[in-house]
N, C-alpha and C positions, 0 to 999 in steps of 0.2 A: 513348422513351425506349431508349438505347442498352444493349448488352449489356455486363458487366464488359471481355469480352474486345476487343470496338470500342472502348471505352471507353480500355483500355491501348493500344492499337495509335496510336490518335490522339493521346493523351497523350504518347506516347513519341516520336512525331514533333514535337509543339511544344515539348515540354520540348527536345528538341535541336535543332531551330532557333534558338527563342526564345534556349538557352545560349549559342550562338554569339554573339549580340549581347549580352545581359546581362552575361553573363561577364566583359564587359569592365568592370565594376564589380563584378565577383566575387559578383553576385547571379543565381542562376537563378529564373526565375518562369516555371511552366508548372504543367499539371495541367490537369483538367476538372472544375472544381467544380459540382458538383449536377448533373454528366453533361449537361450542356448546354451548347453552343457560345456561347449568349448570356453566359455567365458572366465570358467575357473581357471583356464591358462594365464590369465591376467595376472596373478599372483606368483608365478614361478621364475623370478628373477634372482632366485637364490644360488646358491654350488649343487653340484650333482654330488651324491652321496652313495659310493658303491653298494651295491646289493639292496637297497632301499624298496619297500612296496607300501604301497597306498592300503592294503587289506590285511588281515590276519593279526598275528601278535607282534607288536613293535614299541622301539622307544622312541618317544617324540621330546624334544628339548623345544621348551616356549620361551621367548627371550623380548622381554618389553625395556626399551631404551630410552635413557632419560632424556633424549636428545630434543632440542627446541628448532630442529628442521626436518625437511622432507627428506627422503631417500636420495635426492637431487642435491643434496646439500644447500637448499635454499632456505632461510629462516621462515617460520611460520609467522601468519600476517599479525600484526599488533594485536588487535580484536581479539582473536584466539588467545594469546600470550597473556593479555589480561585476564581472559576468560578462566584461564587455568590457573592463573596465579603464578605464572612460570616467568617472568621478567618481562622483556619488552625486545624489540626488534635491534634496537641499539645494544643493549646487553648480551644479545645473541651474536652479533655480528663481530662485537668486541672479546667473545668468549668467555664472559666473565659467569654466565650461566650455563648450565645445560653441559653434556657431553656425549661421547657413545659409551658410556658404560650402561652395562645391563642391570639397572635397576632391581629387576623381575626377573628370576629365573625359575622354571618349574619344569623338573624331570617327570614326564607321564609315562608310564607303562599301560598298553592295551592288552591285555590278554585275547588269548586266540577266542575268535568267535564275536568280538566288539562287545560281550554283555558286562564286562568288568573291565575297572580302571583302578589305578591306584597311581599318586602323584606326591613329590616332595619337592616344597619350596627349598631353594639352596639359598641361604643368609648370602646379602651381597657383599659384607665384609670379612668374609672368612680368607684366611691367609693361605694360600697356595703356592706352589712351584710350577710354574709352567714348563710344558713338554717343551718348549723352546724359547728365548728371547724374541720376543715381539716387537723388541723396542729399546734401542739404546743400551744393547747389553741385559737389558732386565730380564731376570729370571725367577724373583719373587715378588709378589704382590697381592691383591685382593682379586677374588674369582672373577669380579664383575669387571674388571679392568682390561682383561683379555681383549675384547673386543674394541676397545678402545686403544689399544698400543697397535694392534694389528691394523687398526683404520688410518690411524694417523701415519704408521710406516709406509704404508701404500701410498697413502695422498704425498708424501713427502718426493716420493721415488717417482711419481708422474708428474711432478711440477715442473712446470715450463716445458712438458713435451707436446706434440699436436693432437695429443689426445683430445678428445672432447670433454667438458665439463662432465655430462652425464654419465660418461664412459669411465671418468678418472672417479667418481662418486659410486658408481655402480661397483668397480673392481674394488675399491676401500670397503664398501659394506659388505661384499663377499668376503674378503681376507679377515674381517672382525668376525663375521660368521663362523668361518673356518676356526679360527684361533678360538673362540669360545666354546667350540664343539669338542675341539681337541682337550682342552682343560677340563671340562667338565667330565670328559668319558676318563681322563688320566685320575681323576679325585674320586667318581662312584665307581670306577670297574667295568663299566657298561657300555655299549656300543648304541651310539644313536643313529636312528634310522630315517628320522623324519625332523625337520625342525619349523617353526615359525618364529617371525621374529616382527615388532612392530614398533611405531616411535610414541613418543607420548601422547601426542593427539589422537591415539587411537580410541583411547577409553572414553575421551570425552566425545567424542562424536558417538561413542556407542551408547552412552548413558543418554547423552540427549535423544537420539532415536528411539531409544528406550523407554523414554517417557520419565527417567530418574530412576533411582535404585534405593530401595528400601535395606535399611539396618538397623542393627540394635544393638544400643552403648550404652554399657554399664561403667559409672563412673569410679576411680580410685586415685589413690592418693599415689603421687611420684616425685619423688625427693623431699617428701614432708610436704607438698603442696596438695590439699583437698581437691579433688576433681578436676586434676591438673590435665586429664586426657581429653577434656571435652573441647580443649581449645590447643591451637598450635601457638609456639613461644610467641606470643606478639604478632601472628598472623603473618611473620617474616618469611615464612619457607613454603609451607603447602597451603596457609589460608584457611585451614579446616577451623570449624567454629559451630560447635553441636548447639550450642544455647541459642545462636542468632537463628538456627533451622527449627528451632523449635523444643529443644531439651529443656525441660522444668525443671530447674533446679531444688524447688521446692517440694516436688512430687519426689523426688529422688529414688534412686534404684535404676534397674535397668528399663530402657524407654526405646519404642520404637521411632526411626524418623525417615521421611521419605526425603530424599535429597536429589536435588537436581542436579545437572550436568558438573556446573562447576566446583560444588561443593562434595559431588559423588568422588572426584578426582582428588579433591582435597583430602578425604577420608582414605583414600588407599595411599595418598603418599606423604600423611603423616607420617614422621614417626620420633621427632624430638620429645613429644609430651607423652610417651608412650613407656610404660616401666620397663619393657624390652627392646626397646627402639625398633631394630629392624625387625629383631624375633617376633615382636607383636605386631609389627605390619604384617607381616606374612598371613597372621592369622584374620586381618581384617580384609586382606585380600581373598582368602579361602571362605568367607563368610559372605562375601559378594559373589562368591561363584557359586554357594547353594542357593542364594536368591535367584540368580538368572535363571538355572538350571529349575527352579521352582515356577519360576514365571513362566516359563517356556512350557512346562509339562501342562499347568494349570490353566494360564490364559492365553496360550495359542498365540504368542507375540508373534510380531513380523508376518502375519497373516495376512496381510494387506500389501499388494504389491506397491504401493506409493512408499508405503514403510521401507521394502526392501529394496526401491531405488532410491532410496533417502541413503538409506545406509552404504550403499554399493556405490554411489555416486564418488566418494572419498575415499572408498577402501583402499584404490592401489596405492593411495600417497603414504599409506601408513601400515599396510601388511606387505610380508614377501615370506614364501616357503619357499623349501630347496627345489630343483627341478627334478620334475618326474612326480611330485606329490601331487598326486588327484585328490582334490577336495570331495568332488562329487562320489567316487569310489569310496572312500574313506567314510565320506557321511552315511553312505548304505550298510557298509560295513557295520557302523557303529549305532545304527537304527534301536537297537533294544537296550542301549545304555540309558541310566536314570541316577538321579542324585542318592538313590539309595545303595548303587554299587559301584559309585565313584567317590572313592575316599582320598583326602590331601592332607600330607603331613611336612613337619619342617624337619629338615637334617640336623642332626643334634651336634653341638658344638664342645668343645672340651674345656673352655674357658674365655675369658676377654683378655687383651692386653692394649697398651698404648705404647706402640714402639716408634723409633725412627724407620720409616718405611720409604725408600728411594726419595730421599731428603727432606722429607718433612713427617713431623709427628702425626702419626694416624689411629684410630682407634681399628681394633681388627679381632676378629675372631680366632682364637686358637682350636683346631681340628687334628683330629685322629682320623687320617685317610683311609688307614688299615679298617678300623671300627666301622667308618660312613660304608664301605664297601659290602662289609658284613650285613649293615640294616638293609641296605638297597638290595642287595642280591637275595635276604630274605623275603623281602616284600614282593619282589619281582619274579621270584622262582619259589613259591610255597613249597613245601614240602607236601606230599599228597596227603589225604586225610588217613588216621590209622584207624584201620579195621578193627571194630570192637571185639573181642574175644568172645566165643561161645560162650551162654552162661553155663554156669557149674550146677549140678541140682544140688551140691553140697552147700547149706548154709553156713558164711564165714560170719564169725562174729567180728565185728566192729573194736576196731582198739580205740578206746576215749582218747582225745586230745585232752592233757592235763588244762587246767583252768588257766586263762592268761594271766591274773592273778597271782599264779605261783611263778612266775618267768619273770626274771630282770634282765631288760635290753640296753648292752650299751651300743651307742652310734658314734660313729666316726667318721668325719668330712674329709674324703680324699680328693673332692672337687675344688672350684674355686669361688663357690656360691657361699657367701657369706652367710651364715645363719641358718645352712641347710640340715646339718646335724639337728641342730634344736627344733625345728620345724618337724624332721622326720621323728624325734623321739616323743614329740608331744602329740603325734598323731596315733603311734603306738600305745602311748598314755591310755588316750581317748578312747580305744580298744580295748583297754583294761589291763594292759601290761606294765609291771611295774617301770619306773624310770633308773637307769642306769648311768652309767657315765655319758658325758657329751663334750666330744672335744674333736680338735684337726687331728687326722691321719698321724699325723709325726709324733704321737703319743704313743703309737703302735710298730710293732717290730716287722710287720708285714710289709711285704711289697705291694702298693696299691694299682689295681688292675683299672682298667677301662670301667667295665662292668662291676655292679655292686656285688660285693661277697658277704656272704652269710655264715658265721659259724656258731656252735653250742657245745656246752657243756654235757654230763652226764643229767639226765632225766629232761632236756629240753628238746630232744630232737625232732619229736613231733611239731612243737611249737615252731622250731626253727625253719622245716620245713614248709610250714603255711606261711611265715614271715617272708622267707625266700621267696615265693612264687609271686609276691607284690613287686619283685625286682627282676622277676624273670631270671631268677638264681636257682642253684642247687646248695642246699645247706651242707656243710661239711662241719666234724667233730673236729674239736679241739682239744688236746689235751690240758692245755694249760687253764680253761676255762673253769671255773667253779660250777657246779653242779646247779640246775635249773638257771642256768645263764646263759643268753644269747648276745652275739656280737654282731652289727651290722656295719662293714666297713664301705662307706659310699664311695662308688669307682670315680674315676678324673672326670666322667662323660655326666656324672650326674649332675642337673640345675633345678629339678624340682621334686615335689613329694608325689610317689606313684598315685596316679587317680584311687587305687583299692585301698590305700590306707587311709581315705578319707569318707566317711561312713556316707555321706551324703552324695557322693560322687559316684559317677558311673564306673562299672567294674571293667570294660572293654579297654584292655592295652592297645599300643599302637604297634602296627606291623614290626616294627623295629624289636619290639619286647625290650626297650631298653628302660633304663631307670630314669631317662629324661620324659617318658611318656608325661603327659598332661590331661587332665580331666576338663570337660566341658565346663563343670563349675568354677573352674581354674582361669575360666575365659582364653582359654588356648593360651597359656605360659609358653614361654620359651623351649623349644623343642619337640613340641607335642602335638595332638590333632585337635583340631576344632570337631566336635561332634553334634548332630543338629539331634535335638529331644525328638522325640515320634509326634508331638503335639506342637511343634515349634509354629511360631505363626510366621508366614511366608517361607517356611522350611528352612531359616536361617538360626545359627546360634546368637547370643549376644556376646560380645567381645568388648575389650577395652577400646 
């Protein structure tokens, strides 16, 4: 039996390391139940993944279910559902609210040595082709539905059998977990080594035991309504209401709020009042991750055994990991990880669509799976640093770049984001370039690629090369362009103005080096990363 001091020391390490991973779904699970290492086996009701390890380099899929039930298929209590603004027992029982969809999907890569990690939020509305028909012959659907389709199919197949209810739901959840893993692997092109899945109640319990969550909210206009992101639409879905929680409309600008458990959950669930719905929501989740890590690093959260036991008491009802994933070994391996070397991004989309999907009209995100695989592979397997060449003793005369005012830049929009070409043109003009043509890419003869392309005429090669770096592209000569003219052909994956074209924003691109990268000054717009400023209060960015 360990002493209380040793327990706290070990538990603190475990909490910190595991939180760096599980905070990705806004749930921290840690502690030292019954003061024994074997307590961590309590969470291993998941499937077995071949070749997985709890230490070393690995890919981990974190899944957060929107389910209003526990893993045994039982509806959560009336008081908990009301507190979470998640319906009632009656609406849970008649299945008018909640499902086994994975509302939160984050793919995390842990680098060797556990000192660095990078993760991608996967938008739940991404339209994908499933590796196989999980339900009723359906092979195409949203990425978050793979779990649900396999889950329901499993329950249907065991209905009326002699199997116990607990065993039926165990197998149904395991079927869902396998389906979601297979689907994410097929889209991202990477192997999943370990996974974590939890239900809706998890974050509520976390926020409650954590003493609330600190957030920073920046008001914005959505669909013509000022400050629309400060409220959920009539509070009918998530219950989000920043003003009721202390946001001062008269003060204006970004403000910090301390949210109790119910509003903390509402903050990360809200999507209908945000400028990019689910894409903006991923950045709220990422901002909370930053706060959790900061809190653990600076405030020694959960150092008290009473707090640990309070969190662990309910943990098995909302957390499952794959069989063999040893959280204690994982925590030991991750002891050096901190917020500065843990980065989260959002996978890029190619556009939006409203389609007839499996019998109903649904909003979906069109994606380019090939491009996504390039983005993920580059982030998870970055090229080795280039060794600087030996310095030459001969002095080279620098070739000056012509003044921006001598170059005219045309911008053509090949993506689906309305007005993006105009926004990029304005950004270039603010940097001194002359405004050229602004139009859709259909006005050009070139084939539009996923990434942005930059072309130049005579005398504009140096300026074009400089502009191309903002889009992670390489400038190319184009004989048809007039002298001192540059053409920017925005790719199909372009959704926002690059950070480096905004004079007041950070110049650090996302690991995807894609044109969909977004600056912190843009509040984590669709497709990019949320970046924490060095002096940010509580180590968190301000988001919509």
